[in-house]
N, C-alpha and C positions, 0 to 999 in steps of 0.2 A: 771902354765899351760896356763893361759889366754894369756900370751905373745906368747906361742907356737901356740895357736889357732888364735891369731891375725895375725900370719905369715902364716895362712892357712895350718898348719901342724897338723896331727892327729897321736898321739903316737901309739895307737892300742894295746899296750901290757903293760898297767899299772898294777902293782902288787907290793907287799911289797919288793920283791927282787930288783926291779928296782927303788926304792926310797932310797937314801942314805943320811946320815948326811954329811954336808959340812966339818965339823971338827970332828976328832976322839978324841978330848980332852974331858975328863970327870972328875967329882969330885966324891969321895967316901963318902957316907953318912952312918952312923951307922944304921943297920937294926934291928937284933935281935940276941940273944945268943942261941947257940945250947943247947938242953936239956941235952945232954950227956957230955958237956964240957963248959968251960968258953969262948970258942972261939966265937968271935963276927962276925956275918955275915954283909956284907956291900952291899949297893945298889950303883950302878954306874949310875950317871945322867950326860948326855951330857952337856957341858958348853954352847953350842949353839943349838937351835932348828932348825937352818937353814938347809934346805934339797935341794937336787938336783935330777933331773931325769937322768937315764942312759938307755942304750940299745935302741938306735934309729934304730936298724936293720929292724924293721917292720914299721917304721914311713913313712907316705905317705902325699903328698900334697892333698888337697881336690879335686883338678881337675884331679888327676891321676886315672888310672884304679884301682878299689878296688877289692881285693880278696873277695870271697864269705864268707870265714871263717877267722876271726882274733881274737886275744886276747887269753890268756891262759884260759882254761875252766872255772875255778872258778870265773873269773872276766868278763865273756862274757855277753854282753847285750842281751836282748830278741829279739831285731830286727835282730840281727845276726843269732840267732838260727832259727828264723822264716823265714829267707831268704828275709827280707824286704829291704835290703840295709842298709848302715850305714854311719855316718859321725861323726862330733865332739862329739855329745852326748854319743857315746859309751865309750869315755874316762871318762866321768862324772859318768856313771854307775859303771865303774871299781873303781873310787875313792870312791863311796858309799860303795861298797863291802869291800874295804880296811879299811875304817873308822869303819865299823861294826866289822871287824876282830881285829882291834886295841882295840876295846872296849871289845869284847868277848874273845879274846885270841885264836881264831881258825877261819878258813875260814868259811864264811857264807854259801856258797853252796858247800858242799863237795860231789861232784858227778863227774861221768865220762860218763854220758849218757844223751842225750837231753831230753827225756820224763821225766825222773826223775828230771832233772834240772828245767824244766818248772813247774813240780809239787811242787818242793821246793819253787820256786818263788811264786806260788799261796798260799802256806801254810804261807809264811812269809808276803806277800804283798797283798793278795786277788786275785780275778779272773783276768785273762788277759782280756783286752778290746776286744770286738767282732770285732771292726773295724780293729784290728791287726790280730786276728786269721783267719778272713775271707779272708785276703789277703796273708796268709802264702803261701810260695812257694810250688811247687809240691813235693819237697823232705820233706817238713815239714807237709804236709797235713795228713800224717799217724798218727800224734800225737793227732788228734782230731776226735771226733764223730760228725756227722752231720755238719762238717765244722767249728764249733765254740767251742764245749765243749771238754776240755782236756780228753783224753782217760785214765783216772786214777781213781782207781788203776787197772782197767782191763788190761791195757797194760804194767804193771810193769814186769820187768824181774825176780823178785824174791820177796819173803816175806821180806827179809832183806832190800830191796829197799823201800818197803812200810813202814817198821818200821823207816827207816832213815828219810823219809819225815814226818811221824807222830810225831816224837819227836821234831820237830822244833816248835818254838814259833812264834807268830806274831812279827813283828819288834818292835812295841811299848812295848810289854811285855819283849822282849829280852833286850832292852835298860834299861827299868826301873828296871829289875832284877839285872843288873850289875852296874848301875850308881845311882839307887835310884830315888826318886821323888823330883825334885828341878827345879828351873827355867832353869838352864843350861841343865838339862836332857830333859826338854820339848823342848828347842831350838835345842838340838842335834837330837832329834827324828824328829822334823820338817825339819831340814836340810837333814837328811837321806831319808825321804820320798820324798823330792824334787830331790835328786840325783838319787833315785831308782824309778822314775816314769817310768811306762812301755812305754808310748808314748814318743819317743825321742823329739818330738816337744814341749812337756810340761816339759821336764826335765830341771833342772837348768843349766845354762851355767856356765863356770868356773868363769867368772866375777861376775855373780849373786851369786854364792856360796860363794865367798870371801866376799861379802857384807852382808852375812847373819848375823842376830843378834847373833848367837852362837859364832862367832869369835870376836864379840865386847865385849861380856860379859866375855870371857875367856882371854882377853888381859889386 
């Protein structure tokens, strides 16, 4: 992705469906036997971990006019929802969401509505920074009280929505529960916090993310 960004291109629609293995070849490894029979279950592991990005239909050059809304909902960065404008860092937010999904087995932010989405972000990552909420666009002002505090749970559309937010863990707990406590788990958590920084100016770039210790300890 850093090569793409070096070319001043922003993908804007990164999600698991748009990341494919370069090769479809795999090996079958023994897994476990079914309780009801002697049939062996197998795990299929790809021979190569090389991946490629697809679907450049929404890709734009940085100097092109940017649509106000981009990215598939679950992978949409906060600056897009708040109407603050967006550029390369929105791709890295999506990557962070994808990595959590690979770790947890399900999408991080399973939502279809902006206020609930922001509430989920705060539940997982802590409060949104005031310097971002104060600059929210006219369309996003309705999500806040007194201009800075998220109007939650008062603005929730349903009790189910409140429950959906409440059941989420902090990012650190989410990772430790699924990966355990180890050096690699600590590095993964640090990487994810870097990719999921609210402020796009503080978010890791693609090149910085690749240089993160997590990728060195796992190679």
